[in-house]
N, C-alpha and C positions, 0 to 999 in steps of 0.2 A: 424216303426211308421210313420203315415202319417205327412207330414210337412205342409199341408194346409188341411182345414176342408173339408170333403167330404160328400154329402148329403146322410143321412141315417145311418151315422157312428158317434160314439163319437169322440170327438177331445180334446186332452189335450195340453195346452200350459202354459208357465209361465211368470209372470210379476213381476217387482220390484217396491215397493212403496216408493215414495220420503218423507223423514222425514220432518215433519213440524218444528221440533226444529232445525234441520241444513239441508237445502235443498241440501247440497253438498253430503248428504249421504242417502242411502236407509234405510228405516225403518227396524231394526232388530225385528223379532218375533212380528209382528203386531197382534193386538187383532181384529179378523174378527168375525162379528155378521150378522145375517140375515138382507137383506136389503142393506148392505154395497157394494155388487156387483150385478148389474143388467144388463139385456140385451135388446136390441131392435132388432127385426127381420123384415128385409126389410122396415125399416123406421117406424115401429109401436111403440105403447107405451111402455116405459121401465118397465120392471118387474123383479122380483128376478129370479136369475139363478135357475135351477132345482138342481144342486149341489152346495152346499156352498163350496167356495174355501178353500184350507188349506195351512198352511205354510209347505214347504217341501224342505229340511229336516227340522225337528221340531228344532225351535230357530233360523233359519236362515233368509235370506232376500228375498227368492224366494217363491212367492205365485203361487200355482199350480191351474188352472182353468180347469174344464172339462165341455166341451159342451155335453149335451146329444144327442143321436141319434134323439129323438123327436124334439130337437131345430134345428139340421141341417136339418132334414126332412122339418120342417116347412120353412126354408128359400129356400130350393130347390137349384138345380143346377143353378148357375149364381147369386144366391141371396147373401144378405150382412147381417152380424150379427155385431152389435156394442155392446161392452162390456164396462161399465164405473164402476169406483169405487170411492165412496164417503164415508168418515168416518162419520158415523152417530153420534158418539160421538164428533166428531170434534177436536180430540186432538193429534192424532198420525201421519197421513199422508196426503199428498196433494192429491187433486182431480186429476183423469186421465181417458183416455179412449184408446181403440183401435178398429180398424175396420178390419172385416175378410171377405174375399170373399169366397163363398162355390163353390165347384167344383163337377164334375161328378166322379164317381168311377174310370172310364177309365183313367182318367188323373193322378190317383195316385195309380195304383194297384202295390203291390210289384213285380209283373211279368212284369213290362212295358219293362225292358230291353230284357227279353226273347221274348216278343211279338214282338219287333222291328226285332230281328234276325230270329223269325219265320215266318214273313211276306214274302208271295210268290212274288217274282219280275217277273213281266211278261211284254211283249212288249205293253200290253194295259194300264199299269198303272206305276206310279213313273217315269213319263217322263218329269217332269219339268227340264228345261235346266240346266245342270251343278249341279243337286242336287246329294246328296249322293246316293238316290235310283237309279237315272239313272246311275250313275258312276259305281256302283256296278253291275247293270244289264248288261252294256256294256262289263264288264270283262268276261263274259261267254255268248258266242253266243247263245247256246241251251244246253240242257240236258234232258235225260229221261232214260226210260228203254229199254234195247236192246231186239230185237225180236230173236236174236241168233248171231252166229259167226263161223268163220272158222280159219284156220291157218294164213290167211293174210286179213282177212276182218272181219267187224262187221255190222250186219243188224240193222239200227237205227230205232227208233219207228215210227209207221205208219203215225203219225202226222207230221213228219219232212218234209223239203221243197221238192217240187216236181222239183225243177230245177237242172239239170244235173251239176255236178261239182261246185256247190256253196260253197261246204266245202273244195274244194281242198286246199292244203298248210296250212290248220289249224291243231291244235293239238287236238287230242281226248285222254281223260284220263278216265280209268275205275276207278270209285271212290268207288263202292260198288258191292258186289256179285262176281260171278266167274270171276277171272283175275284182281281183284281190285289191284291197285298200278302200273298198267302198262300205258305207255304213247307212243303214236305213232303218225306219221304224216300222214295225210290223203292224198294219191296220186290221187285218183279218187272216184267219187261219182255218183251213179245212183239214179235220182230222182224218178224213177218209182218203182224200187225194194227196195230202201232205203238202198242199200249195199255201204258201204265205204270200198275200198281198202286201206291198211295201207303200209307204206314204208318198213317195215321189219315184219317178223313173230312174233307172240305173243309167249311169254313163256307159257302162259296158255290161251287157247282159250276162248274168252268171250262165254257167253251162254245166253239163255232166262233168264231175270231177272238181268243181269248185268247192274248196273247203269253207264252211261257215261256222261262226259261234253265235249263240244267242245269249245275251246279257240282260239281267233284270233291270227294268226301267218303267217309269210311268210318265206318260206325256204330260208336258206343261201347258196349261191354257187350252186344253182341248176337252170340250164337254162330251163329245162323242165322235167316232170315226169308224169308218168300215166301207164295205162296198155296197153301193146303192142297189136297191131291188129293182127300181125302175125310175123312170123320170117323165115329165110332161112339160109343155112350154112354160108353165109358171109354177112348177112344183117339182119336188124330188122325193121318193120314198126311201127313207133311211134303212139301215140294216135291222134285222129282226131283233137285234140286242138293244137298239135305241130305247130311250126312255118311254115308259107306258103312261106317263102323265101328260095329259092335255096341256099345251102351251108352254111346255117345259123350255123350249128353245126360242121363244119369241124375243126378239131383239138381239138374237146371236147372228153370227155370219156363217154360211155354209160356203166352203171353199173346195172345188174340185181339183184334187192334187194330180191324179193320173187317170187314164182311160178316156172314154168319150167326154168331150167338153172340158178337158183339163185346163186349168189356169182361170176359170170364172169365179167370180166371187158374187154372192146375192145376200140380202138381209132376209131372215126369216120373220114373216109377219103373222104367220099361223102354224099351229102344229096339232096333229091329231095323233094321240098316243096310242090308239088301237090300230089305226092303219099304217102309222109311222110316216105319214105324208107331211112334209113341210112345205107350206106355201111361201113363195119368195116375193120380194118386193118388185122386181122387174123380170120380165120373161127372159128366159136363156137365149143367148145366141146360137149355142149348140146344145140341144136338148141332151142331158145325161141319160145313161141306160144302165144295165146291170153289169158293165164293166167299169164304170166310174167309181174311183176311190175318192171319198169325200172326208173332210174335217168340219166339225161344228166348233166355231170359236166363240167365246163369251165376250164379244166386242161389239161396239155400238155403230150407229149410222155413220159417224165422221169417217171411221176407217174404211167402211165399204165405199163411200163415195171417193175417198181418195185413192182406192184400188181399182175402181170401175174405169173402164175405157171411155164411158160416156160421162165422166164426172162433170165436165164443163157444162154439157148440155143439161144434165140433170139440175144443176144450180140455176139455170134460167128458166127451166119449165116446171120446177117443183112448186106446189102450191105454196104460197109465201105465209110465214108466221112471223108475228112481230113481237118485240119485247121492249117495254119501255120502263125506266125506273127514275126513282128521284134523284136529284142531282148528287145526292150523299152517297149513292152506290151506282157503280157503272157494271153493266153486263149486256150480253147479246145471246139469244138462243133462237136460231132458225133452223128447224128441222134436225137437230142435233149439233147446233153450233156449240161454241165454248160459253159457258157461264163464268163471269168474274164477280167475286163478292169482295168487298173492302172491309177488312177487320175493323170493328168499332163503329161503323156506319150502319144506320137503318137501311133495311132492304125492302123495296116495294117494286116488284116486278109484275108488269102486265103482259101476259102471253096471250096472243089471239091465233085463231085459225087451227086449233087442235082438232076440230071435227065435232060431230055431235056427241055430247057427254050426258044427254038427258037420262039415259038409262042407268047412269051410275048409282051406286050405293056408297062408293068412297072414292076420294081422290088422294095420291100421296105425291110429294116431292121429297126425294131422298138423294143425299150425297154420301158417297162411300169412298174409302181409300182403294178398295178392290172390288170389282163387281161381284166377286165370289163370297165377300164378307156377309154374315148373317145380319138382319135387320137391327138387332140389339148393338151391333158395332157400328151403326151408322154415324157419320160425322154430323149430318143433319137429316131428321125425318119429320116433315110436317104432314099432318094428316087432316083432311077436311072435317071440320066440326070438333076434332080432338086437339088441335092445335100443335105445337112443338112437342112430339113424342120422345125424340131421342137427340141429344147433344154430346158430341164426343164420346159416343159409346156409353153414355149414362141417361137416366131418365131427364128429360127436358121440362122446363116450366111451360105448361100449356098455353098461358097467355102470351108467350113471347114470340109465337109464330102462328100463321094462319093461312089457309087457302080460301079465297073467295071466288064464287063463280059468277062472272058478269053477264056472260050470255051462254046458256047451256047448248043451244042449237049450233051456235058457230064455233063453240069451244073456246071462248075467251075467259080467263081466269086472271087473278092477281094473287102473288105469293108475297107475304110480308114476313119480315123478322126485325125485332127490335135491336137496338145497339147494345143492350146489355148481353144478348145471346151471340151477336157476331164477334164482340169483343173477346169471347172465349175460344174463337177458331184459330187453329194454327196455320199460319201462312204457308202455303204449299201449291206448287203447280202439279197437275196430274191426278186430281181427284176425279171421280166419275158421279154423274147425276142422270136421273130419269124422272119422268112424270108418268105415273100409272093410274089406270082407272079399273076399279072392281065393279063388275055387274053381277047380276044373279047367276050367270053361266060361265064367265071367265074373267081374266085379268089381261087388260090391254096396256101396252107401252105406247104412250102419246108422243113422247120426245125423250131423247136420250143423247148424251155426249159428255165431253170433258168439262170439269169445273175447276177454277181456280181460285185460291184465296189469297189476296194480295195484303201486305202489311201496310198500315196507316203511316204517313210520315210524320205527323204531328200527333203526340199522345198527350193531349190537353189534360190537365188536372182539373176535376169538377169538383 
C-alpha cells in the first residue's frame, strides 16, 4: 500500500477525531454525515469528499478516509490536497485538518527496490563523488559476454579496452554460462585481440556466451608475470614489460603456470634487463616457448629445492658448503639452508665454498623480516670493512659485527657478531637471509635461505 498519495491512484489514510467532551480522548464511534469531511485541491474551494469516511473498525476511534483517483489526478504530481473535518452537528468532535503532497507513481512503485538494483551502472552515469552508485561501480572494473576461450585464456568482449596489459594482475571471474564459478588472475592482456591470458588453466574452458567480470586486484608476492617471449634449455625470455634493470630477479624463482612446460620451477641466477633473458639454475625438463605463462616469485633456493622433482638428487650432487660456529651459537647454512642465531650469544660463523670472490668490492650478510623490505629496515646487515651497518631497522654499532674473508678463491668467509648485538634481536622463526657480493659490474647472491632467532633459556645478570 502506498504511504503517500500518488497522482492517478486512490489513497487511503486514517485520522483520529478529538472528543469535544474530553479533549484528552479520541471520539469513539463518531457519527459522520455528508459535509463533515471536505477537501481543497491545490488551494481551491473546499467541497465534499467523493467518498464518505467510515469508522474502521466499527465502533472504534479510527476514521478511514479514501481519496479517489479523480481527486489525486486533479491535484497532479507535486500538487497538494487539504482535508478538513468539522462536525456539522457540533456536538461530538473538535475541528481538524491535514495536508497531503501528491507524488508521481515512480516515487512510490512497489518495485522501487528492484528498480534500484536493476539499474545499469556505467562509467557515464552514477558518478557523483562517493555516492553509493559510484562506489558500487568501482567495485567491478568491467564485465560483459566473452567471445571465446582456451585452456589458459579468455577472449573478452570486442568493446573492451584497446590498451595492452591494462587488466594485468586483476581478477577475472566467470559468473554465468560455460565455466561459471571460476576465478583467475590475468597475467597478460592484448588490447587488439582482446585475449586475456590467465595465471593457471581453467577447469572448464570459457566459451562464447560466458559472462565475466573483472575486479581490481594486485598480485601478492609476484615480482613479474606474463607470457614468455621465448625459451632455451637454460633460460627464459620474460615479457617485454619485465624489469629493465640488470640482475633485478637474481635469487628469485620463475614458475611456469600454464602453457608449454607448465609446472616447472627454477632459480634465476642471472638476468639481462635489455634482452629480458633470465638464466636459470638447472636446465628445463621441457623448454618453455611463447605460449608459456610464468610468474617470478621473490623467494630463495630452499623453496626451489623443495618444489623440484629432482630435489633429493640435487642435495647429494650440489657442491658442498660448510658452516661452523662457536659453541655459544648454533647454525647451519648449506646452499640456502636455515641459519639459526641464539639471542644473547656471540656469533662466529665460518662459511666455505661460496666460489671465487676475488673480484668483489664488497660483501654483505643481511637478515630481513620480508625479502621485499628495504635495506634500512634490515634486522641485521653486516658489510665487509664497514661492520654492523643496521640492527633492527636502525643504525648499528660498526664494531659489533664483521665479515672476514679467509680464502677469496675458494669463497671461505667468517661472519661475527658480538653478544651485545645479538641480545637486541627479537626471537622469531621465519626471517630471511642472503650473502651478496658486489663487483664492478653486478651484484651476485652467493647464498640465501631462512634465518631463525631463538631465545636464550638462561638470562644471566652480568
